[in-house]
C-alpha positions as CSV (number, residue, x, y, z in Angstrom):
1,X,-17.1,-21.2,2.5
2,X,-13.3,-21.1,2.7
3,X,-10.9,-19.8,5.4
4,X,-10.7,-16.3,3.7
5,X,-14.4,-15.5,2.8
6,X,-15.4,-16.9,6.2
7,X,-14.4,-13.5,7.7
8,X,-17.6,-11.9,6.2
9,X,-19.9,-14.9,6.5
10,X,-23.0,-14.6,8.7
11,X,-21.7,-17.2,11.1
12,X,-18.2,-18.6,10.4
13,X,-17.6,-20.1,13.8
14,X,-19.0,-23.7,13.1
15,X,-16.8,-23.8,10.1
16,X,-13.7,-22.7,12.1
17,X,-14.5,-25.5,14.6
18,X,-14.5,-28.0,11.7
19,X,-11.1,-26.8,10.6
20,X,-9.7,-27.2,14.1
21,X,-11.0,-30.7,14.1
22,X,-8.9,-31.5,11.0
23,X,-5.7,-30.5,12.9
24,X,-4.0,-27.3,13.9
25,X,-2.1,-26.7,10.6
26,X,-3.4,-28.0,7.3
27,X,-2.7,-27.1,3.7
28,X,-5.6,-25.7,1.7
29,X,-5.2,-26.9,-1.9
30,X,-7.5,-24.3,-3.5
31,X,-6.0,-21.3,-1.8
32,X,-2.4,-22.7,-1.9
33,X,-1.6,-21.8,1.6
34,X,-1.3,-23.3,5.1
35,X,-4.2,-22.7,7.5
36,X,-3.5,-22.4,11.2
37,X,-6.8,-22.8,13.1
38,X,-5.9,-23.9,16.6
39,X,-4.7,-21.7,19.5
40,X,-1.6,-23.8,19.8
41,X,-0.5,-23.4,16.2
42,X,-1.5,-19.8,15.9
43,X,0.7,-19.1,19.0
44,X,3.6,-21.0,17.6
45,X,3.5,-19.2,14.2
46,X,3.2,-15.8,15.8
47,X,6.3,-16.5,17.9
48,X,8.4,-18.2,15.2
49,X,11.3,-16.1,14.0
50,X,11.1,-17.5,10.5
51,X,7.4,-16.5,10.0
52,X,7.5,-12.9,8.8
53,X,4.8,-10.3,8.2
54,X,5.8,-9.7,4.5
55,X,7.4,-12.0,1.9
56,X,11.1,-11.3,1.5
57,X,10.8,-10.8,-2.2
58,X,7.9,-8.3,-1.9
59,X,8.2,-6.1,1.2
60,X,5.7,-3.6,-0.4
61,X,2.8,-4.9,-2.6
62,X,3.6,-4.3,-6.2
63,X,0.3,-2.5,-6.8
64,X,1.4,0.4,-4.6
65,X,5.2,0.2,-4.6
66,X,5.7,3.2,-7.0
67,X,3.7,5.8,-5.0
68,X,3.5,7.6,-1.7
69,X,1.2,5.0,-0.2
70,X,3.8,2.4,-0.9
71,X,6.5,4.5,0.8
72,X,4.4,4.8,3.9
73,X,3.5,1.1,3.8
74,X,7.2,0.1,3.6
75,X,8.0,1.9,6.9
76,X,5.0,0.7,9.0
77,X,6.0,-1.2,12.1
78,X,3.2,-3.7,11.5
79,X,4.6,-4.5,8.1
80,X,8.2,-5.0,9.2
81,X,10.3,-7.3,11.3
82,X,13.6,-6.6,13.1
83,X,14.8,-3.1,13.8
84,X,12.3,-1.4,11.4
85,X,9.6,-2.8,13.6
86,X,11.2,-2.4,17.0
87,X,12.3,1.2,16.7
88,X,8.8,2.8,16.1
89,X,7.2,0.3,18.4
90,X,9.5,1.2,21.3
91,X,8.4,4.8,21.0
92,X,4.7,4.4,20.2
93,X,3.7,1.5,22.5
94,X,4.8,3.1,25.8
95,X,3.2,6.4,24.9
96,X,-0.2,4.7,24.1
97,X,-0.1,2.9,27.4
98,X,-0.2,6.3,29.2
99,X,-3.4,7.4,27.5
100,X,-5.8,9.2,29.9
101,X,-9.0,7.2,29.6
102,X,-11.2,10.0,30.9
103,X,-9.8,12.2,28.1
104,X,-10.7,9.6,25.6
105,X,-14.2,9.3,26.9
106,X,-14.6,13.1,26.9
107,X,-13.5,13.2,23.2
108,X,-16.0,10.5,22.3
109,X,-18.8,12.2,24.2
110,X,-18.0,15.6,22.5
111,X,-18.8,14.1,19.0
112,X,-22.3,14.4,17.5
113,X,-23.8,11.0,17.1
114,X,-27.0,10.4,15.1
115,X,-28.7,7.1,15.4
116,X,-29.5,6.6,11.8
117,X,-27.5,4.4,9.4
118,X,-25.2,7.3,8.4
119,X,-24.7,8.3,12.0
120,X,-23.7,4.8,13.0
121,X,-21.3,4.6,10.0
122,X,-19.6,7.9,11.1
123,X,-19.5,6.8,14.7
124,X,-17.8,3.6,13.8
125,X,-15.4,4.6,11.0
126,X,-14.8,8.4,11.4
127,X,-15.2,9.0,15.1
128,X,-12.3,6.8,16.3
129,X,-9.8,8.4,14.0
130,X,-11.0,11.9,15.0
131,X,-10.3,10.9,18.7
132,X,-6.8,9.7,17.8
133,X,-6.2,12.9,15.8
134,X,-7.3,15.0,18.8
135,X,-5.0,13.1,21.1
136,X,-2.1,13.8,18.8
137,X,-2.8,17.5,18.8
138,X,-4.9,18.2,15.7
139,X,-7.9,20.6,15.9
140,X,-11.4,19.2,15.4
141,X,-11.5,20.5,11.9
142,X,-8.1,18.9,11.1
143,X,-9.3,15.7,12.8
144,X,-12.2,15.4,10.4
145,X,-9.9,15.9,7.4
146,X,-7.5,13.3,8.8
147,X,-10.3,10.9,9.3
148,X,-11.5,11.4,5.7
149,X,-8.0,11.0,4.3
150,X,-7.4,7.9,6.4
151,X,-10.6,6.4,4.9
152,X,-8.9,6.8,1.4
153,X,-5.5,5.7,2.6
154,X,-6.6,2.3,4.0
155,X,-7.5,1.2,0.4
156,X,-3.8,0.6,-0.1
157,X,-3.9,-2.1,2.5
158,X,-6.5,-4.2,0.8
159,X,-5.9,-6.5,-2.3
160,X,-9.6,-5.8,-3.2
161,X,-8.9,-2.2,-4.0
162,X,-9.2,-1.0,-7.7
163,X,-7.0,1.4,-9.5
164,X,-9.1,4.4,-8.7
165,X,-9.0,3.6,-5.0
166,X,-5.2,3.1,-5.1
167,X,-4.7,6.4,-6.8
168,X,-6.8,8.0,-4.0
169,X,-4.7,6.2,-1.4
170,X,-1.5,7.7,-2.9
171,X,-3.0,11.2,-2.9
172,X,-4.3,10.7,0.7
173,X,-0.8,9.6,1.9
174,X,0.7,12.7,0.4
175,X,-1.8,14.9,2.2
176,X,-1.5,13.0,5.5
177,X,2.2,13.4,5.3
178,X,1.8,17.2,4.9
179,X,-0.5,17.4,7.9
180,X,1.9,15.5,10.1
181,X,4.9,17.6,9.0
182,X,3.1,20.7,10.1
183,X,2.0,19.0,13.4
184,X,5.5,17.8,14.3
185,X,6.8,21.3,13.8
186,X,4.6,22.6,16.6
187,X,3.8,19.5,18.7
188,X,2.1,20.3,22.0
189,X,0.1,17.3,22.8
190,X,1.2,15.0,25.6
191,X,0.9,11.9,23.4
192,X,2.9,13.2,20.5
193,X,5.5,14.8,22.8
194,X,6.0,11.4,24.5
195,X,6.3,9.6,21.1
196,X,8.8,12.1,19.8
197,X,10.9,11.9,23.0
198,X,11.3,8.1,22.6
199,X,11.6,7.9,18.8
200,X,15.1,7.2,17.5
201,X,14.4,7.0,13.7
202,X,14.1,9.7,11.1
203,X,11.1,11.9,10.7
204,X,9.8,10.1,7.6
205,X,9.6,6.8,9.6
206,X,7.8,8.6,12.4
207,X,5.3,10.2,10.0
208,X,4.6,6.9,8.4
209,X,3.9,5.2,11.7
210,X,1.6,8.1,12.9
211,X,-0.4,7.6,9.7
212,X,-0.3,3.9,10.5
213,X,-1.7,4.6,14.0
214,X,-4.7,6.3,12.3
215,X,-5.1,3.5,9.7
216,X,-5.1,0.8,12.3
217,X,-7.6,2.7,14.3
218,X,-9.9,3.1,11.3
219,X,-11.2,-0.4,10.4
220,X,-10.3,-2.5,13.5
221,X,-12.0,-0.1,15.9
222,X,-15.0,0.2,13.5
223,X,-15.4,-3.5,13.5
224,X,-15.1,-3.7,17.2
225,X,-17.9,-1.1,17.7
226,X,-20.1,-2.7,15.1
227,X,-19.7,-6.3,16.4
228,X,-20.6,-5.0,19.9
229,X,-23.8,-3.6,18.5
230,X,-24.6,-7.0,16.9
231,X,-23.9,-8.7,20.2
232,X,-26.1,-6.3,22.1
233,X,-29.0,-6.7,19.7
234,X,-29.3,-10.4,20.6
235,X,-28.5,-9.8,24.3
236,X,-30.8,-7.0,25.6
237,X,-29.8,-7.8,29.2
238,X,-26.3,-6.5,28.6
239,X,-27.3,-3.0,27.5
240,X,-26.9,-1.6,30.9
241,X,-23.8,-3.6,31.7
242,X,-20.3,-2.3,31.8
243,X,-19.3,-1.6,28.2
244,X,-15.7,-2.3,29.0
245,X,-16.6,-5.8,30.1
246,X,-18.9,-6.3,27.0
247,X,-16.2,-5.1,24.6
248,X,-13.6,-7.3,26.3
249,X,-15.7,-10.3,25.4
250,X,-16.7,-9.0,21.9
251,X,-13.0,-8.8,20.8
252,X,-12.6,-12.4,21.7
253,X,-16.0,-13.8,20.7
254,X,-16.5,-12.0,17.4
255,X,-13.3,-10.1,16.5
256,X,-13.0,-7.4,13.8
257,X,-9.7,-8.9,12.6
258,X,-10.5,-12.5,11.8
259,X,-7.2,-13.6,10.2
260,X,-3.7,-12.4,9.4
261,X,-0.9,-13.9,7.4
262,X,2.7,-14.9,7.9
263,X,5.3,-15.7,5.2
264,X,7.9,-18.4,5.8
265,X,11.4,-16.9,5.3
266,X,13.2,-20.3,5.5
267,X,12.2,-23.9,5.8
268,X,11.3,-24.9,9.3
269,X,9.0,-27.1,11.4
270,X,5.8,-25.9,13.1
271,X,3.8,-28.1,15.4
272,X,5.4,-31.2,13.8
273,X,4.7,-30.0,10.2
274,X,7.5,-29.0,7.8
275,X,6.8,-25.7,5.9
276,X,9.0,-24.5,3.2
277,X,10.6,-21.1,2.4
278,X,8.1,-19.0,0.5
279,X,5.0,-20.7,2.0
280,X,2.1,-18.6,3.2
281,X,0.3,-19.3,6.5
282,X,-3.1,-17.9,7.1
283,X,-3.7,-17.6,10.9
284,X,-7.3,-17.8,11.8
285,X,-7.2,-15.6,14.9
286,X,-11.0,-15.8,15.4
287,X,-10.9,-19.6,15.3
288,X,-8.1,-19.7,17.9
289,X,-10.1,-17.5,20.2
290,X,-12.9,-20.1,20.1
291,X,-10.5,-23.0,20.8
292,X,-11.6,-24.9,24.0
293,X,-7.9,-25.3,24.8
294,X,-7.6,-21.5,25.1
295,X,-10.9,-20.6,26.7
296,X,-13.4,-22.8,28.5
297,X,-17.0,-22.7,27.0
298,X,-15.6,-20.7,24.1
299,X,-18.9,-20.4,22.3
300,X,-20.6,-18.7,25.2
301,X,-20.6,-14.9,25.4
302,X,-19.5,-14.1,29.0
303,X,-18.6,-10.5,29.8
304,X,-17.3,-11.6,33.2
305,X,-15.2,-14.4,31.7
306,X,-12.3,-15.3,34.0
307,X,-8.8,-15.7,32.5
308,X,-10.0,-14.5,29.1
309,X,-7.4,-15.2,26.4
310,X,-7.5,-13.8,22.8
311,X,-5.4,-13.4,19.7
312,X,-7.5,-10.6,18.3
313,X,-4.8,-8.0,18.9
314,X,-2.0,-10.3,17.9
315,X,0.7,-11.8,20.2
316,X,4.3,-11.4,20.9
317,X,6.5,-9.0,19.0
318,X,3.6,-7.9,16.7
319,X,0.9,-7.5,19.3
320,X,-1.1,-4.4,18.6
321,X,0.4,-1.5,20.7
322,X,-2.9,0.4,20.6
323,X,-5.1,-2.2,22.2
324,X,-5.9,-0.2,25.3
325,X,-6.8,2.9,23.3
326,X,-8.9,1.0,20.8
327,X,-10.9,-0.7,23.6
328,X,-11.5,2.6,25.3
329,X,-12.7,4.3,22.2
330,X,-14.9,1.4,21.3
331,X,-16.5,1.0,24.7
332,X,-17.1,4.7,25.0
333,X,-18.6,4.9,21.5
334,X,-21.0,2.0,22.1
335,X,-22.2,3.5,25.4
336,X,-22.8,6.9,23.6
337,X,-24.7,5.1,20.9
338,X,-26.9,3.3,23.4
339,X,-27.4,6.5,25.4
340,X,-28.6,8.3,22.3
341,X,-31.4,5.8,22.0
342,X,-30.5,3.7,19.0
343,X,-33.2,1.1,18.2
344,X,-31.2,-2.1,18.1
345,X,-34.3,-4.2,17.3
346,X,-34.5,-2.5,13.9
347,X,-30.9,-3.0,13.0
348,X,-30.0,-5.0,9.9
349,X,-26.5,-5.4,8.5
350,X,-24.2,-6.9,6.0
351,X,-20.4,-7.2,6.3
352,X,-18.1,-4.9,4.4
353,X,-16.1,-6.7,1.7
354,X,-12.8,-7.7,3.2
355,X,-10.3,-10.6,3.1
356,X,-9.6,-10.5,6.9
357,X,-11.9,-7.9,8.5
358,X,-15.4,-8.3,10.0
359,X,-17.1,-4.9,9.9
360,X,-20.9,-4.7,9.9
361,X,-22.5,-2.0,7.7
362,X,-25.8,-1.1,9.3
363,X,-29.2,-0.2,8.0
364,X,-32.6,0.0,9.7
365,X,-35.5,-2.2,8.9
366,X,-38.3,-0.1,7.5
367,X,-36.2,2.8,6.3
């Protein structure tokens, strides 16, 4: 196991503990990057002005730089620092904090959920994007199209994608852009109206970040839902508990985003260690969540945990603005799946290939 493939290992948490025991920030010779595993160092890196979300010499990955997916990528607030990050965030984050939770639950409940493997896949990966699309003002039919296109678009965010997947991502970006151009021309949803009211950039930047809202919803929320089902399989006593409380602990205990990266813009010192310009730091968010210095009894699953602290949605200037929405969609979806009578005892799973995500793909024993 190494710090990257740990994300999709059956149980990476003992390995993460061994990394923390080596020190908060160590250099991994095989991967040629620094590994931050403790809560203290992860917090320091996330807050450091010289630790950027993209390398200065490659703001957009070379594999997608020439197409529409690259144009969208280059304008995403999560992939930028400074003003290009602050401008869209200052519009989108406050609007998302005003989301009506009852409306979210109603949109989740309105979706057809089948409790076979295909039904769970759609509930995890397609349903959340359909909910976001509806909140933005798309019709149900348009929402299904947006969800399918988002599934293609997210391939541009992964280094594991092949040429065919990247070509599909460029095509999806073009189509998503067209959908949002039409939507902005006749916006009548409370969420989109509030975002537009606050947004100070140009329309292309707004469209890119609305696509980004869908793409961030796609995998991260899917992993949150899936990891909650994994937790509930082994803890039958929690199936009648508050799903909000269960999901709050799932996102700390077994997060869908296991790691993220930062790129050192200029030489600096972090936690007493000198890092050089051009260095890459892999932040093990899932390891930091299990650091005893951050949470007492970190390896226990406690839905009623007091003073819960977590890096799963980031921290500081790049903290995920959609945390409240993602948690509400995930908790409502898990409750719907349980209420539809899914047989958790028959669940089997493997983890979707990823360099940083932990997303179970389910099957049923005996099918």
